N, C-alpha and C positions, 0 to 999 in steps of 0.2 A: 557480877562480872568484875567489878573493881577489886574484889577480894582475890581473885585469881592473879590479877596483875601485881598486887602487893605481895603475894606469896612468891612470885617469880622474880621480884625485885632483887633480893640478895644474890640470886644466881646470875642475873645480868650484871650486877656490880662486880662480882668475882671475875666473870669473863672479861669485863672491860679493864680491870686492874692489871691483867696480864700484859697489856700493851704499854701503859705508862702511868705513873702516879705523880707526875709533876704538874705544877701550875703553869709552867712555861715550856713551850716546845723547843726543840733544838738542843737537846741535852749536851751534845758534844761542844756546842758553843759556850754553854755554862761552865763546863770544866776547863775550857780554854782560858777563862778569866783567872782561875786559880784563887789564891788568897788575897790578891791585890784588889784595890778599890779604884776603878778607872771611871772617871767622870768626863771623859773627853767628848762623848757624843751620847745621844739618847739610847743608842744600842748598848754601849758599854755601861752606862749608868743603870739601865734596866737589868742587865745580866749581873752586875755587882750587887744590886739590891736583892734579887731572888736567890743568888748563889749563897749568900751569907745567911739566909733564913731557911735553908734546907736542913733536914735532920742530920745528914752525914757530916756536914761542916757548919754547925749552927754557931754563928757569930753575929748576934743582933747589934753589937756595938759598931761593927763595920757597916752593916746595913743602914744604921742611923746616919752615917756620913752622907748618904744620898739624899737626905732631907734638908731643906733650907730652914734651919731653926733660928734664923736671925731675929724673928719677931717673937720667938717662944723659947728663950734661953732658960727659962725656969722649968720648962717641961722636960720630961724624960724622953729622949729621942728613941731609945730602944723600945719603950712601950708603944710609941706612935708607929714605929716601923713594923712591929708585930701586928698592931691593929690594922695597918694599911694592907699587909699581906692577907689578913683575914677578910678584909673588905673585898679584895680581888677574888678570893675563894668563894665568899658568900654570894657575890654578884654573878659568879659563873663566867668570869672573863678569862679566856685563854689567850695568853701572850704568845704570839708567833714571832720568833726572832727574825725570820726572813722578811717581815713586814715593817720592822723598826729601822728607821734611817740611821745609817752609820756615817753621818757627816757632822763635823764639828760646827759648821755654820748653817745648819739646817734651819729653815724658816717655814712657817705654816702659810701656805699660799691662800688658804681660805680666810685668814684673818684680815681685818681691815688695814693694819699697818705692817703686814708681813713680819710678825713677831717671831722670835726664836723660841717657839714653844712646840710641844708635841703631846697630842691627846691619845690616850689608849683606847677609849671608847666614848664618843661624844654623847651617845644616848644613855648608856648605863651609868657612866661616871663622868659627867660633864665638868665636875669640879676638881678632878684629879688630872694633872698634866705636868710634864717636865718643862723646865724653863732654864734658859742659859743665863748664867750670872758670871760675868767675867769670862774665864776659859772653861768653866765647869757647868755641866748639866745636872740639875737637881730637881727633886720634887718641889714645886714652887711654894713660897710662904703661904699663899692662899690655899693651896692643896693641903698643906700641913694643918692649917686652921680648920679645915673641914673634916679631918680624920675622925675626931670624937663623935661629931654629929652623924657622919655617914656610918660609923660603926654601930651606933645605937639604932639607926634606921635599918641596917642590914640584919642585926640580931636584936629584935624588939622583945618586950615583955620579959626581960630578965634572962633571956636565953644566952646572952653573952657570958653569964657566970658559968654556964655549962662547959664553955671552952676551956676553963681552968680546972673544972671538977672532973670531967670524964677522962682526960689523959692520965689521971692518977690511978686509974684501974689497972693499967698495964700497957706496955708498948710491944709485947710479943706479937709477932706476925703469924696469922693463920689465913690461908686462902687469899693472900695478897692484901689483907687488911689488918690493922692493929687490933689487939684484943679489946681496947676501949671502944673502937669503932664498931666491932661486932656486937659488943654488949649494948652499946647505944642504939644500934640498929634493931636489935631484938626488943629492947624496951620500947622503942618508937612503934614498931609493928604491933606489939602487945597493947600499947596505949591506944592505937588507932582502932584495933578490933574491939577493945573494951568500950571505947567511946561510941563506936558504931552500934554495938549491942545495946548499950544503955539508951542511946537515942531511939533506936528501933523499938525497944521495950516501952519507952515513954510514949512514943507516937502511936504504935500499933495497939497498945493496951489501954493506957490511960486516956489518950485523946479520943479514941473511938468510944471508950466507956462514957466519957463526958458527953460526947455528941449523941450517943444513943439514949442517955439519960434525959436529955432535954429535947428529944424528938427530932434530932437532925442526923440520925445515923447514916442515912443514904448520902447526905451532903458531905459528911466527913469521909465516908469511904470512897465516894466517886470523885471528889474534888480536893479536899484538904489533905488526905493521906498521900496521894501521888506527889503533891508539892512538898510535903514534909520529908518524904524519902529522898527527894533530890537535894533538899537543904542539908540532910545528913551527909550525903556524899560531898557537898560543897564544904562543909565544916571539916571533913576528913582531909580534903585537899589543902585547906588553909592550915590545919594542924601539921600536916606533912611538910608543907613549904616553910613553916616556921622552924621546925626542929631538925629537919634532915640536913640543913646547911651547917648545923653545929657539928656534925660528924666529919666535916672536912674531907669528903670523899674525893677520889681522883677527878681532876677537873674535866677530863674528856667525857666521862659519863655524867658528871654533875651538870655540865653545861646543857646537855640534852635533857636531863631530868628537869632542869629549871625551865626550859622551853615548854616541856609537857605540862608542868604545873601552872605556868603562866597562861597557857592556852586553855587548860581545864577550868580555870576560874571564870573567865567570861563565858565559856561554853555552858557551864552549869548554871550560871546566872541567867543566861538566855533561856535555858530549858525551864528554869523556875518561873520566869515571867511569861513564857509561852503557856505553861500550865495554869498560871494565874488568870490568863485571859478567859479560860473556861469558867473559873470561879466568878469573875466579873460578869461574864455573859449570862451565867445562871442567875445571878442577882438581878440583873436588868430584865431577864426573861420573866422572873417572878413579879417585878414591878409592872411589866407590860400586861400581864394577865389581869391586873387590877384596874386597868384603864379601859374605857369603852372603845378606843380606837384600835382597830386591828392592824394598822400600819406599823405600830410599835413592834408587833410580833415579827414583821418582815425585817425591821431595822436591826433587831438583836443578832441574827446570824450574820448579817452583813458587817455589823460592827465587830463581831468576833473574828471574822476572816481578815478584816482590815487591821485590827490590833495584832493578830498573829503575824501578818506580813511585815508590819512595822517592827515588831520585836525581832524577827529574823534578820531584817535589814540592819538594824542598829547593833544587834548582837554580833553579826558578821564583821561589822566595822571594828568593834571592840576586840574581837578575836584577832583580826589582822594587825591592829595597832598594839594592843597590850600583850597579846600572846606571842605573835610571830615577829613583833618589832618591825613591821612594815610601815612605810610612809603612805598613809591613806590620802594625803592631800592631792597627789596626781590622780588617784582613783576618783576622788570626789570631783575634781575638776573635769576629768573625762566623763564622769557620770552626768555632770550638769550640762556639758556640751552635747552629749548624746541625748540628754533629756530634751533639750531644745529641738534637736533634729527629729526626735520621735514625736514631740508635740506638734511640730509642723506637719509631719506625715500622718498624724492621727488626730486631726482636728475634730472630726465627727465623734470619735470615741471620747475625747475629752469633753466635748460639748454634752454628750449623753451622760457622762459621769457627773458633771456639774448640774445637769438637769435632774438627775436622781437626788443629788444633795438638796436642791431646791424643793423637790417633791417631799422629802422627809422633813424639811424645815417648815414649809408652808402648809403641808398636809391638805392639799386640795381635795383629796379623796382618800379612802381607806379600802382595804381588802373587803370585797363583798358589795361595794357600791356600784350602782348602775350609772355609767357616764356616757355622754354623747358629745361628739365634736367632729363635724364633717363626716368622714367615713367611719369614725370610731363610734361604735354603738354596742355596748355589752357590759358585762360584770367584771370588775377587777379581780383577778385571781392571785397575782404575785407581782411585786415590785422589785426589780433587780437593779444592779449598778448600771447596766447598759440599756435595758428595755423593760417595759411593763407588759405583762401577759394579761390579755383580756379575753374572756369567754363570750362569744357572740351568742345571739338568740338562735342562731342556726347550729349551735353547739360546736362551732369551730373555734380555733384559737387564733387570736390576733396578737402579734408581737409588735409593739409600737415603741420606737426609740424615745427615751426619756427627754432628749433635747427637743423633739417635736411636741411632746406633751407639755413641756415647760413653757413653750411659746404659744400654745394653742389656747383658744377660749373654750373652756370645758363647762358642760352643763351636768352637774352632779345631782342626779335624781335621788341618790342614796342619802343626801343630807336634808331632804325635805322633812319638815316637821309634820306637815299635813299633806295628804295625797288627794288631789281634787277628783271628783266624779261629777261629770256634767252630762245630762241627757235631756231630751225633749219628749215629753209624754203627749202623744197625739190622741185625742178622743173625737168621736163623731160629732157632726154638727147638730144632730137631733138631741144631744144631751142638754137638759134644762140647766139654766144658770144656778138654780138652787143646788142641784146635784154636783155641779162643778165646784161650787164653793165648799160643800161638805167633803168632796174628794180631796181638795187641796188641804183642808184641815186634817184629814186622815193621813195624808202624806207627811205632814209635819209631825204628827204623833209617831209615825214610823221612825223618822229621823231621831226624835228625842228618845225613843225607847231603845235604839240600838247602842250597844256598849262602846263601839269603836268610832262613832261619829262625833264631829266637833259640834258642840251644842250652842256656841256663841257666834257661829259664823256659817249660816246656811241660808239659801234662798229658794223658796218653793212658791211660785206664783203662776196664775193664769196670765200668759205672757203674749200670746200672738194668735191671730186668725189667719191660717194659711189657706191655700186653694182647696184642700180636701179635709182639713181638720182644724179643731180648736186645740191650741198648743199650750201646754203647761211646762214651764221651765223648772227643772229639778237640778239644783246646783248645791252640792254638799262637799264636805271634806272628811276623809278618814284619818284617824290618828293611829297609824300602824307602821311598823318599821320595815316590812318587806312587801314585795310585790305580790307574793303568794297570799299573804294575809289581806292585802287590798282586794284581790280577786274574790276571796272568800266573803269579805264584807259586802262587796257588790252583789254577789250571788244572794246573800241573805236579804239585802234591801230589795232587790228586784222581785224575789219570791213574795215578800210581804206586799209589794205594790200590786202584783197580779192578784193575790188573795183579796186585797181590799177592793179592787175593781170588780172582781167576781161577786163579792158579798153585797155590794150596793148597786150593781147593775150598770157599771160604766163599761162602754165598749170602746176599744182602741181602734183608731182609724188607720187606714193605709191607702196608698195611691191607687184608687180604682175608680171606674166609672160605672154607676149603677142606674138603671132605668126603673123607676118606681111606677107601678100601675096601681094608683090609689083606688080607683073605682072599678077595678076588675071584679066582675060578679063572682060570688061564691069563693073569693080568695081573701085571706087575711093580709092586712098590710104588713110590710117588713119593718115599719117603724115601731119600736117597742112602746108599750103603754107604761108611762111613768106614773106611779100611784102616790108619790110623795112619801113623807116619813123618812127622809134621807138622814136627818140628824140622828134619829134613833138607831138607824142601821149602822152608821159610823161608830156610834157609842158602843153598840153591841160588838162590832168588830174589834175595837180597841180593847174592850174588856175580855174578849175571847182569845184573841191572837197575841196582842202585845203584852198584856199582863201575864199570860202564860209563859212568854219568852223570858220575861224578867225573872220569873221563878226558876 
C-alpha cells in the first residue's frame, strides 16, 4: 500500500508546485521591499532576509545584514544566512507575512519582561527569533550561535553535503521543479524501493530459513515476520524523512509531507509494539504450559489485552504530540479529571478489577478447582477482569464479581493433597469378637493394597456399640487430584469390603426390629452358626483378591 503512495508522490508534488514555490507567503510584499534592506520592524527584517535569498535576486551578502554578528565577527555571515534559510526549509516552517508584526516597538507579551523579541515558531524553532537592538530588528546573537547546531540537526548523517552537490546537476525547470530536484527525487524513490526489496528479501527468505532450520518456523511466520515487515516500512519512512528535505521542495507541500512523516513514525512504532505484544504473550503462554497452575493460562490473554490497550493509549499520545504537534497536557489533565469522575461512578467495577488483580497475585484457586463459600459452590471455569465464572454441580453457570471473591472466605477443595473418606461399617450383634477382629485386619489389608490410598494415615477400628449394630470406623484418605478419581477409588474400596464380608461370613446390620423364635419346633434359628477358622479365611481372601489386584 505504501508503494502506491510513493509512486503518486511526484505527481502530487508537481500539482502543488503550480501554486507557489516560495518559503514565504505574500509574494507581493516581498517584491515591495526591493533591493533595500529594511530592519525597522520584524516584518521588514523578515522580508529583507528572504527576498535576498531568492533565486531571482540572490544577494546573500544583503541577507547577512539581518543577522546580529556582534559575537561572531570571524564567522562568514553569508554562509550562516544560507544555512538559516535551509533550516527554515528543512523544518517545514511557512512564514506568513500577514502574521508578522509591523511595529518598530513590538514586544512579546508572553515573555517575563515584555522583551522586544519575535519568535517564528516556538515549538519547531525555539532558538531562532528576532530581537530589537537599537533601532534595528535582527536575528539575535543567540540565534546566530545556534545556526550551525540546528543545521546539523536538520540535515544529519552527512545529508547537508548533498545540498551543495545536487544543485550542480542542473537548474533547468521541468514540471515546476529543477532538474536536480527531479533527479534527486528519482534517486530517492529508487533507493527506497531498493532498500525495501533488500529488507523484504532478508526477512522473508533468510529469517524464515533460519527459523525453520531451528524448528521455529511457525513462530517466525506467525509472530516475527509481521513485526519485521512493519519495521521495514518504518525504516523507509525514516530514510524518506532524512533525504527528502535535501530536495528543498516547495514549502506548501513540504510542510504537509513533514506532518505526514512525523505522524507515520509514532504510528508505525505503535503498530510494531502492538504486534510485539503477541510475541510476548506467546512466550508467556509457553511458560504457562510448563506450570501446574491453570490460572496462568487465564492470565496470558488478559495480559495481552491489557498490553495492547496500553500500547494504543501511549501510541495515540505520541502521535498527537510528535506527529500533529498538539499540546497533550490539557488532554492529560482532562483525562485525569475525567478519570476521577469515572472512578467515583464506577467504584464497583474498579473494586472488581483490583479483586481480579489480587486473585492473580495470591492465586487462591485455579481453573478446575472446586471451591465453596456461602452460596458459591462449583468448579472454576474462567477468571476474568470483572468476574469469575463457576460451573455449579447443577451444570449451571454462576458469575461471581471478583471483588466479592477477594473479600470472601473460600474453601478450595481443589488444593487438597488428600481426599478424606469416612464411613461407619455396621455389623450385626451376633458377630463373634474373633470374627470382628479378623474383619478389621482384612479391612486394613484392603487399604494397604489399594494404589491410591494414603498408607501412613488411616484408621480402621471397632469403634462403637449402637442400638442395632456393632460399629467399625473406616477412616482413610485418597491421594488423587480430581473428584472423579476419588469416586472411582471409593467404588473399588467398597467393592473389596463387600467381598471380604461375604467371604468370611460377616453380616451388615441395618435399623430393623426382628423377633427371634429360638425354640420354635421344626424351624432353624436365624442366627448363623459360626464355625471358627476366621484367620484362615481372611488370609485366603487377601491372597485371592488383593494379591490379584496388585498384579
